[in-house]
C-alpha positions as CSV (number, residue, x, y, z in Angstrom):
1,M,-80.6,-86.1,22.3
2,E,-82.9,-89.2,22.1
3,F,-85.3,-90.3,19.3
4,D,-88.4,-92.2,20.2
5,V,-87.3,-95.8,19.9
6,K,-87.8,-97.9,23.1
7,V,-85.7,-101.0,23.0
8,L,-85.6,-104.0,25.4
9,L,-82.4,-106.0,25.3
10,D,-82.6,-109.7,26.3
11,P,-79.2,-111.4,27.0
12,G,-80.4,-114.6,25.4
13,Q,-78.3,-116.5,27.9
14,T,-78.2,-116.9,31.6
15,K,-74.5,-116.5,32.4
16,S,-73.2,-113.4,34.2
17,T,-70.8,-112.6,31.3
18,H,-73.6,-112.4,28.8
19,F,-75.7,-110.2,31.1
20,E,-72.7,-107.9,31.7
21,A,-72.2,-107.6,27.9
22,T,-75.9,-106.8,27.5
23,L,-75.6,-103.9,29.9
24,Y,-72.7,-102.5,28.0
25,F,-74.6,-102.8,24.7
26,A,-77.6,-101.0,26.4
27,K,-75.2,-98.2,27.3
28,Q,-73.9,-98.0,23.7
29,L,-77.5,-97.8,22.3
30,Q,-78.4,-95.2,24.9
31,D,-75.4,-93.1,23.8
32,H,-76.7,-93.3,20.2
33,G,-80.1,-92.0,21.2
34,L,-82.2,-95.1,21.7
35,H,-84.1,-95.6,25.0
36,A,-82.5,-99.0,26.0
37,M,-83.6,-101.3,28.8
38,V,-82.8,-104.7,30.1
39,P,-85.4,-107.0,31.7
40,A,-85.1,-107.1,35.5
41,S,-85.9,-110.9,35.5
42,A,-82.8,-111.5,33.4
43,I,-80.3,-110.7,36.1
44,P,-78.5,-113.9,37.2
45,A,-79.4,-115.2,40.6
46,N,-75.7,-115.4,41.5
47,A,-74.8,-112.0,40.1
48,P,-71.9,-110.5,42.1
49,R,-72.3,-107.2,43.9
50,L,-70.5,-105.0,41.3
51,L,-72.6,-106.4,38.5
52,R,-75.8,-105.5,40.4
53,Y,-74.6,-101.9,40.6
54,E,-73.9,-101.9,36.9
55,A,-77.4,-103.3,36.1
56,S,-79.4,-100.9,38.2
57,P,-79.7,-98.0,35.7
58,W,-80.9,-100.3,32.9
59,L,-83.3,-102.7,34.6
60,A,-87.0,-102.5,33.8
61,D,-90.1,-104.6,34.4
62,E,-90.7,-105.9,30.9
63,G,-94.4,-106.5,31.6
64,Q,-94.9,-102.7,32.2
65,L,-93.3,-101.4,29.1
66,D,-94.6,-100.1,25.8
67,L,-91.9,-101.3,23.4
68,D,-90.8,-100.5,19.9
69,R,-88.1,-103.2,19.6
70,V,-87.1,-106.3,21.4
71,I,-83.6,-107.5,20.7
72,V,-82.5,-111.0,21.7
73,L,-78.7,-111.3,21.9
74,N,-76.9,-114.6,21.5
75,C,-80.0,-115.9,19.8
76,D,-77.9,-118.7,18.2
77,Q,-77.9,-120.3,21.7
78,V,-81.1,-118.8,23.1
79,S,-82.0,-120.0,26.6
80,A,-85.5,-121.3,27.7
81,A,-85.7,-118.3,30.1
82,S,-85.2,-115.8,27.3
83,L,-87.8,-117.5,25.1
84,S,-90.2,-117.5,28.1
85,R,-89.7,-113.7,28.4
86,V,-90.3,-113.2,24.7
87,Q,-93.5,-115.3,24.9
88,S,-94.8,-113.2,27.8
89,I,-94.0,-109.9,26.1
90,Y,-95.7,-110.8,22.8
91,S,-98.8,-112.1,24.5
92,E,-99.5,-108.5,25.4
93,Q,-98.0,-106.4,22.6
94,S,-96.3,-106.7,19.2
95,P,-93.1,-104.8,19.0
96,A,-90.6,-105.5,16.2
97,L,-88.4,-108.5,17.1
98,V,-84.7,-108.7,16.3
99,G,-82.3,-111.5,17.0
100,I,-78.5,-111.1,17.0
101,G,-76.3,-114.1,16.9
102,S,-73.3,-115.8,15.3
103,F,-74.3,-118.4,12.7
104,S,-71.7,-120.7,11.1
105,A,-74.2,-122.3,8.8
106,P,-77.6,-121.3,7.2
107,Q,-79.3,-124.2,9.1
108,E,-78.3,-122.6,12.5
109,K,-80.0,-119.4,11.4
110,I,-83.2,-121.1,10.4
111,I,-83.3,-123.0,13.7
112,S,-82.8,-119.8,15.7
113,Q,-85.4,-118.0,13.7
114,G,-87.9,-120.7,14.2
115,K,-87.5,-120.7,18.0
116,L,-88.0,-116.9,18.2
117,A,-90.9,-117.0,15.8
118,Y,-92.6,-119.8,17.8
119,A,-92.2,-117.9,21.1
120,A,-93.3,-114.5,19.8
121,N,-95.8,-115.6,17.2
122,T,-94.2,-113.1,14.8
123,E,-91.4,-113.3,12.3
124,P,-88.2,-111.9,13.7
125,T,-85.4,-110.2,11.8
126,L,-82.1,-112.1,12.4
127,L,-78.7,-110.3,12.2
128,D,-75.4,-112.2,12.0
129,I,-72.9,-110.4,14.1
130,S,-70.1,-111.6,11.9
131,D,-71.5,-109.4,9.1
132,Y,-70.7,-106.4,11.3
133,Q,-67.6,-107.5,13.2
134,K,-65.5,-108.2,10.1
135,S,-62.2,-108.0,12.1
136,P,-63.1,-108.2,15.7
137,L,-60.4,-107.3,18.3
138,V,-60.9,-110.9,19.8
139,N,-63.0,-113.8,18.7
140,D,-65.8,-115.6,20.6
141,S,-66.6,-112.7,22.9
142,S,-69.9,-112.2,24.7
143,Y,-69.5,-108.5,23.9
144,I,-70.5,-106.9,20.7
145,L,-67.1,-105.4,19.9
146,L,-68.1,-102.4,17.9
147,G,-68.0,-98.8,18.8
148,D,-68.2,-95.1,17.9
149,A,-66.7,-91.9,19.2
150,L,-69.6,-89.7,20.1
151,T,-67.6,-87.2,22.1
152,E,-64.2,-85.6,21.6
153,K,-61.7,-86.4,24.3
154,N,-59.6,-83.6,25.8
155,F,-56.2,-85.3,25.8
156,V,-53.6,-84.1,28.2
157,S,-50.5,-84.6,26.1
158,E,-48.0,-83.3,28.7
159,R,-49.0,-86.0,31.1
160,P,-51.0,-88.8,29.4
161,A,-53.2,-91.2,31.3
162,L,-52.0,-94.9,31.2
163,T,-54.2,-97.8,32.1
164,L,-52.0,-100.9,32.7
165,C,-54.1,-104.1,32.7
166,L,-52.0,-106.8,34.5
167,L,-53.3,-110.3,34.1
168,D,-52.2,-112.8,36.7
169,E,-49.4,-114.2,34.5
170,A,-47.7,-110.8,34.4
171,F,-46.8,-111.0,38.1
172,D,-44.5,-114.0,37.3
173,L,-42.4,-112.1,34.8
174,P,-38.7,-111.5,35.7
175,H,-38.0,-108.3,37.7
176,F,-41.7,-107.5,37.7
177,E,-41.8,-105.5,40.9
178,A,-38.7,-103.4,40.1
179,L,-39.8,-102.6,36.6
180,L,-43.4,-101.8,37.6
181,G,-41.9,-99.1,39.9
182,M,-40.5,-97.4,36.8
183,I,-44.1,-96.7,35.7
184,V,-45.6,-96.1,39.1
185,H,-43.0,-93.5,40.2
186,D,-42.7,-91.7,36.8
187,P,-44.0,-88.1,37.4
188,Q,-44.9,-87.8,33.7
189,I,-47.5,-90.6,33.8
190,R,-51.0,-90.6,35.3
191,C,-51.3,-94.4,35.9
192,T,-54.2,-96.7,36.7
193,I,-53.5,-100.4,37.3
194,L,-56.2,-103.0,36.5
195,V,-55.8,-106.4,38.1
196,S,-57.9,-109.4,39.3
197,A,-59.5,-109.1,42.7
198,A,-57.0,-111.8,44.0
199,R,-54.0,-109.6,43.1
200,Q,-55.3,-106.2,44.3
201,S,-53.9,-106.3,47.8
202,R,-50.4,-107.2,46.5
203,I,-50.5,-104.4,44.0
204,L,-51.6,-101.9,46.7
205,K,-48.6,-103.0,48.8
206,L,-46.2,-102.7,45.8
207,T,-47.4,-99.3,44.7
208,G,-47.9,-97.8,48.2
209,R,-51.3,-96.4,46.9
210,R,-49.4,-94.0,44.7
211,V,-51.7,-94.9,41.8
212,R,-55.3,-95.8,41.2
213,V,-55.8,-99.6,41.4
214,L,-59.0,-101.2,40.1
215,T,-60.2,-104.8,39.8
216,L,-61.3,-106.2,36.4
217,G,-65.0,-105.9,37.4
218,E,-64.8,-102.5,39.0
219,A,-65.2,-100.2,36.0
220,Q,-67.2,-100.6,32.7
221,P,-65.4,-100.5,29.3
222,H,-66.5,-96.9,28.6
223,V,-65.2,-95.8,32.1
224,L,-61.8,-97.4,31.4
225,S,-61.7,-95.8,28.0
226,S,-62.5,-92.4,29.4
227,M,-59.6,-92.6,31.9
228,S,-57.1,-93.9,29.3
229,D,-55.0,-92.2,26.7
230,I,-52.9,-95.4,26.5
231,F,-54.3,-98.8,27.3
232,C,-51.8,-101.6,27.8
233,V,-52.7,-105.3,28.3
234,V,-50.1,-107.6,29.8
235,G,-50.7,-111.4,30.0
236,K,-50.4,-114.7,28.2
237,N,-53.7,-114.7,26.4
238,A,-56.4,-112.2,25.5
239,P,-58.4,-111.2,28.6
240,G,-62.2,-111.4,28.6
241,G,-64.6,-109.4,26.4
242,R,-64.9,-106.6,29.0
243,I,-61.2,-105.6,28.6
244,A,-61.4,-106.1,24.9
245,A,-64.4,-103.7,24.8
246,A,-62.4,-101.2,26.8
247,A,-59.4,-101.5,24.4
248,L,-61.7,-101.1,21.4
249,Q,-63.4,-98.0,22.8
250,T,-59.9,-96.6,23.6
251,L,-59.0,-97.0,19.9
252,V,-62.3,-95.6,18.7
253,D,-61.7,-92.5,20.9
254,G,-58.3,-92.0,19.5
255,G,-56.2,-93.6,22.3
256,V,-53.2,-95.9,22.0
257,V,-53.5,-99.6,22.7
258,V,-50.4,-101.7,23.6
259,D,-50.8,-105.4,23.1
260,A,-48.3,-107.1,25.4
261,T,-50.1,-110.5,25.4
262,E,-47.8,-113.5,24.7
263,N,-50.0,-114.6,21.8
264,G,-50.4,-111.1,20.3
265,A,-54.2,-111.4,20.7
266,Y,-55.2,-107.9,19.5
267,C,-52.6,-107.8,16.8
268,Q,-54.2,-110.7,15.0
269,S,-57.3,-108.5,14.2
270,N,-55.1,-106.0,12.2
271,A,-56.3,-103.4,14.7
272,P,-54.0,-100.3,14.9
273,V,-52.4,-101.5,18.1
274,I,-48.7,-101.5,19.2
275,N,-47.3,-105.0,19.7
276,S,-44.9,-105.6,22.6
277,P,-43.0,-108.7,23.6
278,F,-44.3,-110.5,26.8
279,D,-41.4,-109.0,28.8
280,M,-41.6,-106.3,31.4
281,S,-38.5,-104.4,30.4
282,A,-39.7,-104.3,26.7
283,I,-43.2,-103.4,27.9
284,I,-41.9,-100.5,30.0
285,S,-39.8,-99.2,27.1
286,I,-42.6,-99.4,24.6
287,V,-45.1,-97.8,27.0
288,K,-42.7,-94.9,27.8
289,N,-42.0,-94.4,24.1
290,S,-45.7,-94.3,23.4
291,I,-46.2,-91.7,26.1
292,Q,-43.3,-89.5,24.8
293,S,-44.6,-89.7,21.2
294,F,-48.3,-89.3,22.2
295,S,-49.9,-86.3,20.5
296,E,-53.2,-85.0,19.2
297,S,-52.2,-85.9,15.7
298,T,-51.4,-89.5,16.8
299,S,-54.9,-89.7,18.3
300,R,-56.6,-88.4,15.2
301,S,-54.7,-90.8,12.8
302,I,-55.9,-93.8,14.9
303,Q,-59.5,-92.5,15.0
304,N,-59.6,-91.8,11.3
305,G,-58.1,-95.2,10.2
306,N,-59.9,-97.9,8.2
307,W,-60.0,-100.4,11.1
308,V,-61.9,-98.0,13.4
309,H,-64.3,-97.2,10.5
310,E,-64.9,-100.9,9.8
311,N,-65.7,-101.6,13.4
312,S,-68.4,-98.9,13.8
313,L,-71.6,-99.7,15.6
314,K,-73.7,-97.5,13.4
315,P,-74.4,-100.0,10.6
316,L,-75.8,-102.5,13.2
317,I,-78.0,-99.8,14.8
318,K,-79.3,-98.9,11.3
319,D,-80.4,-102.5,10.7
320,I,-81.8,-102.9,14.2
321,C,-84.0,-99.9,13.8
322,Q,-84.5,-100.3,10.0
323,F,-83.4,-96.8,9.3
324,S,-82.5,-95.9,5.8
325,D,-79.9,-93.6,7.3
326,L,-79.0,-92.6,10.9
327,P,-80.6,-89.5,12.5
328,G,-78.7,-86.3,12.4
329,N,-77.7,-86.5,16.1
330,F,-75.2,-89.3,15.3
331,T,-72.3,-86.8,15.1
332,K,-69.4,-86.1,17.3
333,I,-70.2,-83.8,20.2
334,S,-67.3,-81.7,21.3
335,T,-67.2,-81.5,25.1
336,P,-66.9,-77.8,26.1
337,I,-63.9,-77.0,28.3
338,K,-64.3,-75.1,31.6
339,E,-63.6,-71.6,30.2
340,E,-66.3,-71.9,27.6
341,R,-69.1,-72.9,30.0
342,A,-71.3,-70.2,31.5
343,D,-72.9,-72.7,33.9
344,L,-70.5,-74.8,35.9
345,G,-73.2,-77.0,37.2
346,K,-74.3,-77.6,40.8
347,I,-72.2,-78.7,43.8
348,L,-73.7,-81.7,45.6
349,F,-72.5,-82.4,49.1
350,V,-72.8,-86.0,50.3
351,P,-72.2,-86.5,54.1
352,T,-71.3,-90.0,55.3
353,N,-73.5,-92.8,56.3
354,G,-74.9,-93.7,59.8
355,V,-76.3,-90.8,61.7
356,G,-73.6,-88.6,60.0
357,L,-74.7,-85.4,61.7
358,G,-71.2,-84.2,62.4
359,H,-70.2,-84.6,58.7
360,A,-73.4,-82.9,57.6
361,Q,-72.7,-80.0,60.0
362,R,-69.1,-79.5,58.8
363,S,-70.2,-79.7,55.1
364,S,-73.0,-77.1,55.7
365,L,-70.5,-74.7,57.3
366,I,-68.5,-74.9,54.1
367,A,-71.5,-74.6,51.8
368,L,-72.7,-71.5,53.6
369,E,-69.4,-69.8,52.6
370,M,-70.0,-70.4,48.9
371,E,-71.0,-67.9,46.3
372,A,-74.7,-67.8,45.4
373,N,-74.1,-69.1,41.9
374,S,-72.3,-72.2,43.1
375,L,-75.8,-73.7,43.8
376,P,-74.8,-76.0,46.7
377,S,-77.2,-78.8,47.5
378,F,-77.1,-82.0,49.6
379,A,-77.9,-85.7,49.3
380,A,-78.1,-86.8,52.9
381,F,-79.4,-89.5,55.1
382,P,-82.7,-89.1,57.0
383,S,-81.0,-88.0,60.2
384,C,-79.4,-85.0,58.5
385,V,-82.2,-83.9,56.2
386,P,-84.2,-81.7,58.6
387,M,-81.1,-79.8,59.8
388,L,-79.9,-79.2,56.2
389,R,-83.3,-78.0,55.0
390,R,-83.6,-75.7,57.9
391,K,-80.3,-74.1,56.8
392,G,-81.9,-73.5,53.4
393,F,-80.2,-76.1,51.3
394,P,-82.1,-78.2,48.7
395,T,-81.6,-81.7,50.1
396,Y,-82.3,-85.1,48.5
397,P,-82.9,-87.9,51.0
398,L,-80.7,-91.0,50.7
399,V,-81.4,-94.5,52.1
400,A,-79.8,-95.3,55.5
401,K,-78.5,-98.8,56.3
402,S,-81.0,-101.0,58.0
403,D,-81.1,-104.5,59.6
404,G,-84.1,-105.1,57.3
405,H,-81.8,-105.1,54.2
406,R,-80.9,-108.5,53.0
407,E,-77.4,-107.5,51.8
408,S,-75.1,-105.2,53.6
409,Y,-74.7,-103.0,50.6
410,A,-78.5,-102.8,49.8
411,N,-78.9,-99.1,50.9
412,D,-75.8,-98.0,49.0
413,F,-77.1,-99.8,45.9
414,L,-80.3,-97.8,46.1
415,N,-78.3,-94.6,46.7
416,Y,-76.2,-95.2,43.6
417,T,-79.4,-95.1,41.6
418,R,-80.6,-91.9,43.4
419,L,-77.2,-90.1,42.9
420,D,-77.1,-91.2,39.3
421,N,-80.5,-89.4,38.8
422,I,-79.5,-86.3,40.8
423,V,-76.2,-85.3,39.1
424,G,-75.2,-84.8,35.5
425,Q,-72.1,-84.0,33.6
426,G,-70.5,-80.7,34.8
427,D,-71.7,-81.1,38.4
428,H,-69.3,-81.5,41.3
429,I,-69.6,-84.0,44.2
430,V,-68.2,-83.2,47.6
431,F,-68.0,-86.3,49.9
432,D,-67.4,-85.8,53.6
433,G,-66.5,-89.0,55.4
434,A,-63.9,-91.7,56.1
435,Y,-65.1,-94.6,53.8
436,I,-65.9,-93.8,50.2
437,F,-68.9,-95.8,49.2
438,D,-69.2,-97.5,45.8
439,S,-72.2,-95.3,45.0
440,I,-70.0,-92.2,45.1
441,L,-67.1,-93.7,43.1
442,R,-69.3,-95.2,40.4
443,V,-71.2,-91.9,39.8
444,V,-67.9,-89.9,39.7
445,R,-66.3,-92.4,37.2
446,E,-69.3,-93.1,35.0
447,K,-70.2,-89.4,34.6
448,E,-66.6,-88.2,34.6
449,L,-67.4,-85.7,37.4
450,S,-65.0,-83.6,39.2
451,A,-65.1,-84.4,42.9
452,T,-63.7,-83.4,46.3
453,W,-63.1,-85.6,49.3
454,I,-63.3,-83.9,52.8
455,R,-61.2,-86.3,54.9
456,R,-60.4,-86.0,58.6
457,G,-56.8,-86.4,59.5
458,L,-56.6,-87.7,63.1
459,W,-56.7,-91.5,62.8
460,Q,-56.0,-94.1,65.4
461,P,-52.8,-96.2,65.1
462,G,-53.5,-99.0,62.6
463,Q,-56.4,-97.3,60.9
464,V,-54.2,-96.0,58.0
465,E,-53.8,-99.6,56.6
466,R,-57.6,-100.1,56.7
467,M,-58.5,-96.8,55.1
468,P,-59.4,-96.7,51.3
469,L,-56.7,-94.2,50.5
470,Q,-56.3,-95.6,47.0
471,R,-59.7,-94.3,46.2
472,E,-58.6,-90.7,46.6
473,H,-57.2,-90.9,43.0
474,D,-60.8,-90.5,41.7
475,F,-61.1,-87.1,43.3
476,T,-60.0,-83.8,41.9
477,N,-59.0,-82.6,45.3
478,V,-58.8,-83.9,48.9
479,I,-59.4,-81.4,51.7
480,V,-58.0,-82.2,55.1
481,P,-59.3,-79.8,57.8
482,D,-56.5,-79.2,60.3
483,E,-56.8,-79.8,64.0
484,A,-56.5,-76.9,66.4
485,F,-53.1,-78.0,67.7
486,D,-50.1,-78.7,65.4
487,E,-49.0,-82.0,67.0
488,L,-52.4,-83.5,65.9
489,N,-51.8,-82.8,62.2
490,T,-50.4,-85.8,60.3
491,A,-50.1,-86.1,56.6
492,Y,-51.1,-89.6,55.3
493,T,-50.8,-88.9,51.5
494,Y,-49.1,-86.3,49.4
495,G,-49.6,-84.4,46.1
496,E,-50.9,-81.3,44.6
497,H,-54.4,-82.5,45.0
498,I,-54.1,-82.5,48.8
499,H,-55.2,-79.3,50.5
500,R,-54.9,-78.6,54.2
501,T,-57.1,-75.9,55.6
502,A,-57.5,-74.3,59.0
503,P,-60.1,-76.0,61.2
504,I,-63.7,-76.0,60.0
505,V,-65.7,-74.6,62.9
506,Q,-69.1,-73.2,63.7
507,R,-68.5,-69.8,65.4
508,D,-71.4,-68.4,67.5
509,I,-69.9,-66.5,70.4
510,L,-72.4,-65.3,73.0
511,G,-72.1,-61.9,74.7
512,T,-72.5,-61.7,78.4
513,E,-76.0,-60.3,78.2
514,T,-77.2,-63.0,75.8
515,R,-75.6,-65.7,77.9
516,D,-77.4,-64.4,81.0
517,D,-80.7,-64.2,79.2
518,I,-80.4,-67.9,77.9
519,R,-79.6,-69.1,81.5
520,R,-82.6,-67.2,82.9
521,Q,-84.9,-68.7,80.2
522,L,-83.6,-72.2,80.9
523,F,-84.2,-71.9,84.7
524,E,-87.7,-70.5,84.1
525,H,-88.6,-73.2,81.5
526,F,-87.7,-76.1,83.8
527,G,-89.0,-74.4,86.9
528,S,-85.6,-74.8,88.5
529,R,-84.2,-72.8,91.5
530,A,-80.7,-74.0,90.6
531,Q,-77.7,-71.6,90.3
532,K,-75.6,-73.7,87.9
533,I,-76.1,-75.4,84.6
534,L,-74.4,-78.7,83.6
535,V,-74.6,-79.6,79.9
536,T,-73.8,-83.1,78.8
537,M,-73.1,-83.7,75.0
538,L,-72.1,-87.3,74.6
539,G,-73.9,-87.9,71.3
540,G,-76.9,-90.0,70.4
541,G,-76.2,-92.8,68.0
542,V,-74.5,-96.1,67.4
543,A,-71.1,-94.5,67.9
544,A,-72.1,-92.9,71.2
545,D,-73.5,-95.5,73.6
546,R,-72.9,-93.7,76.9
547,E,-76.0,-94.6,78.8
548,L,-74.1,-95.8,81.9
549,Q,-72.2,-92.6,82.1
550,L,-75.3,-90.5,81.6
551,Q,-77.2,-92.4,84.3
552,T,-74.3,-91.8,86.6
553,I,-74.3,-88.1,86.0
554,C,-78.1,-87.9,86.3
555,A,-77.9,-89.7,89.7
556,L,-75.3,-87.2,90.9
557,C,-77.4,-84.2,89.9
558,E,-80.6,-85.7,91.3
559,G,-79.4,-84.9,94.8
560,R,-78.2,-81.4,94.1
561,E,-80.8,-78.7,93.9
562,D,-78.1,-76.2,92.9
563,I,-77.5,-78.0,89.5
564,L,-79.8,-78.0,86.4
565,H,-78.6,-80.9,84.2
566,L,-79.3,-80.7,80.4
567,I,-78.7,-83.7,78.2
568,V,-78.2,-82.1,74.7
569,V,-78.6,-84.2,71.6
570,W,-79.4,-83.6,67.9
571,P,-83.1,-83.8,67.1
572,Q,-82.6,-87.2,65.4
573,G,-80.3,-88.6,68.2
574,V,-81.1,-91.9,69.8
575,L,-81.2,-92.0,73.7
576,S,-82.5,-94.5,76.2
577,P,-86.1,-93.8,77.4
578,A,-84.9,-94.4,80.9
579,L,-83.2,-91.0,80.9
580,N,-86.6,-89.3,80.9
581,G,-87.4,-90.5,84.5
582,W,-85.1,-88.1,86.3
583,Q,-86.4,-85.0,88.0
584,N,-83.4,-82.8,87.7
585,S,-82.0,-84.0,84.3
586,H,-83.7,-83.0,81.1
587,V,-83.2,-84.1,77.4
588,I,-83.0,-81.2,75.0
589,R,-83.1,-82.0,71.3
590,S,-81.6,-79.1,69.6
591,Q,-79.1,-77.9,67.0
592,Q,-78.1,-75.0,69.3
593,A,-75.6,-77.1,71.3
594,V,-72.9,-74.4,71.1
595,K,-75.1,-71.8,72.6
596,L,-76.3,-74.1,75.4
597,A,-72.7,-75.2,76.2
598,Q,-71.6,-71.5,76.4
599,A,-74.5,-70.9,78.8
600,S,-73.4,-73.7,81.1
601,D,-71.0,-73.7,84.0
602,L,-69.5,-77.0,82.9
603,T,-69.9,-79.1,79.7
604,I,-69.2,-82.8,79.6
605,S,-68.5,-83.7,76.0
606,A,-67.3,-86.4,73.6
607,V,-64.2,-85.4,71.6
608,G,-65.3,-85.6,68.0
609,Y,-63.9,-83.1,65.6
610,N,-66.9,-80.7,65.6
611,S,-67.7,-80.7,69.3
612,F,-64.0,-80.4,70.3
613,H,-63.3,-77.4,68.1
614,E,-66.5,-75.7,69.2
615,I,-65.3,-76.1,72.8
616,M,-61.9,-74.7,72.0
617,Y,-63.0,-71.8,69.8
618,H,-65.7,-70.7,72.3
619,S,-63.5,-71.2,75.4
620,I,-66.0,-73.5,77.1
621,P,-64.9,-75.2,80.4
622,A,-65.3,-78.9,79.8
623,L,-64.7,-82.4,81.0
624,L,-63.8,-84.4,77.9
625,M,-64.8,-88.0,77.6
626,P,-63.1,-89.7,74.5
627,Q,-65.0,-92.3,72.5
628,M,-62.7,-94.8,70.9
629,A,-64.6,-97.3,68.7
630,G,-62.4,-98.9,66.1
631,Y,-63.8,-96.9,63.3
632,M,-63.6,-93.5,65.0
633,D,-60.9,-90.8,65.0
634,D,-58.3,-90.7,67.8
635,Q,-60.3,-88.8,70.4
636,A,-58.0,-89.6,73.2
637,R,-55.1,-88.0,71.5
638,R,-57.2,-84.9,70.7
639,A,-58.3,-84.6,74.3
640,G,-54.8,-85.1,75.6
641,A,-53.6,-82.1,73.6
642,A,-56.2,-79.9,75.2
643,A,-55.4,-81.3,78.7
644,K,-51.7,-80.6,78.1
645,R,-52.5,-76.9,77.5
646,G,-54.7,-76.8,80.7
647,V,-57.9,-75.9,78.9
648,S,-59.8,-79.1,79.6
649,I,-60.0,-82.0,82.0
650,V,-60.0,-85.5,80.5
651,L,-61.7,-88.6,81.9
652,E,-59.2,-91.1,80.5
653,D,-61.3,-94.1,81.3
654,P,-65.0,-93.5,80.7
655,A,-65.8,-96.9,82.2
656,N,-64.5,-95.7,85.6
657,L,-67.8,-94.3,86.9
658,M,-66.4,-93.4,90.3
659,A,-63.8,-91.2,88.7
660,L,-66.5,-89.6,86.6
661,R,-68.6,-88.7,89.7
662,K,-65.5,-87.4,91.4
663,N,-64.5,-85.2,88.4
664,V,-67.9,-83.8,87.8
665,A,-68.5,-83.0,91.5
666,E,-65.2,-81.2,91.8
667,L,-65.6,-79.2,88.6
668,L,-69.1,-78.0,89.8
669,E,-67.6,-76.4,92.9
670,D,-67.5,-72.6,93.0
671,G,-64.4,-71.3,91.2
672,A,-63.3,-74.8,90.1
673,T,-63.1,-73.9,86.4
674,A,-61.2,-70.7,86.9
675,G,-58.0,-72.3,85.9
676,L,-59.5,-73.6,82.6
677,K,-60.8,-70.2,81.8
678,A,-57.4,-68.6,82.5
679,A,-55.7,-71.1,80.2
680,F,-58.2,-70.3,77.4
681,R,-57.2,-66.7,77.6
682,E,-53.6,-67.6,76.9
683,L,-54.5,-70.0,74.1
684,S,-53.7,-69.1,70.5
685,L,-55.8,-70.8,67.8
686,P,-55.5,-70.6,64.0
687,L,-58.2,-68.7,62.0
688,I,-61.0,-71.0,60.9
689,G,-60.9,-72.4,57.4
690,N,-64.5,-72.5,56.3
691,S,-64.2,-70.0,53.5
692,D,-60.9,-71.5,52.3
693,A,-62.4,-74.9,51.9
694,A,-65.4,-73.4,50.0
695,R,-63.0,-71.6,47.5
696,I,-61.0,-74.9,46.9
697,I,-64.2,-76.7,46.0
698,E,-65.5,-73.9,43.8
699,E,-62.2,-73.8,41.9
700,S,-62.2,-77.7,41.6
701,R,-65.1,-77.8,39.1
702,K,-64.2,-78.8,35.6
């Protein structure tokens, strides 16, 4: 619930750390009901990528706002850029002006007040942060280290969540690696490890991706608090204000904080934290003891203590807004548990980037199996939107990557903002793809959403090390659709959250009469006197550059009046215009590839997951042409499994155009595919898993 106070927060300084702290303060004010914004012009020119993501929900054009309050933080050292923004705002309107700073002497306060008054031509209200932070967790922080619990956490006492913040000095402690394993491999602990970016790769190797690993700039303080029942900081000195804010919010929410810094940084504030020696064996012992003794009563005793009360944000907000008392919505809100909610929220599918049609197709097959009250919808890239809308799904367009974007992550940055506006607490995200984008992770973490990752399982050798498997810890469930043949199914990670299903396949088997009718219509439509149909399905996107092969096939068919050649691509597929110059080869943009392939005498196909399984489950005679870009699945291995069973012919080297001509010509001879058809009749395939995947997702929602 919001009350009508529009507040613009100016960082007062130009450093990234001050801007970052301003964003978190905006989040805190928003949580208390104020409409908080940060001027877009305040973002530092050298702001790192992650900070730009954090900033996006809060940025506003200060020249276009009707404001009630302007708050200038760090006003004791206010920058010229901030004063210029103040001057610009107050030349057009006259909101109340508040400065917040730290003043060691009355003269400093007078000087700061004079600067703001001169820039705004109005008298500001100045607030000394030390009047509110009477015993701050750390001193000299750019963050306002105050907080309130506005929601009740649902603690899981039988398996508490531990966040272990390891500063660089911790890695040099004796027996560090062995002792860390005692935490990582403990089945009673849900562990998240927080490290600097420089140490992330080492931690991933040490932990084998068994736990979630985040860098210090990857999650905001409220996100770290939400995932922490116990928050332990290990290092020589107190870390930056960001980690201190996370520790403070953990305490405010009733969690346990273990101070394992060498100088006892947090203990000096008299905060209700547990002090630990700067020694890994002692830290492990204290953390495990804290976990064993953790209970709801422990949480409430911390939350109701004097220190938490004295470090409340509410008095500062009262003075900022000049309230005599806070509005009634400043009370704890108990988050309802699953059984108490009548509406579980919508399920939002997000297929992967690029063309992404295969991922969107697979996701739509699962969504079609869902109950009507599951409310499946999609957020998809432009190439997928028409197909999904034709299937009847509400679909929100996302922004595709473009050479016109200045940064490589620019489209994902925009998509983060869109996804943030689409989903709310209680919704469920389903991501189908190989690489989990920052936009997905941030929305899941920041809104504490349940989520499912649909992840293919057939990877090329060496791909496992490059895949972001550590990101699966942010998902409630991981669904791995099986391959049709057992030897292709490899497990890369393990746990109760991993669910293998039977293959996800579109089934649309044609009867003999329907097949004959489609063939007749095709011959009539193209005015062809041919007797045979050749269908080529080699894709139409960046991952499917097969123009040389297509031109070779077109040239072969041009001299044969008995063959009608159809090049089938998705409606949004990209093909060379040169393919339109042939007389006996025709481009068909259609979503009915399965029907057209069944109507053919021979299909030439790539060996992606969807097309391969459609060929197998519809017994379509095919020449398979694997595509093996470094980021694609192991299509050669998949094709080889079909060839071993005699149901398909494989062109092992697509660059060998002479072999391609020879194979196609031979397979188009009368009776040449009889052996393939006979092998299909002997083939035993598992039942499809579309409905099983749908049930897993529906049961995953919080």
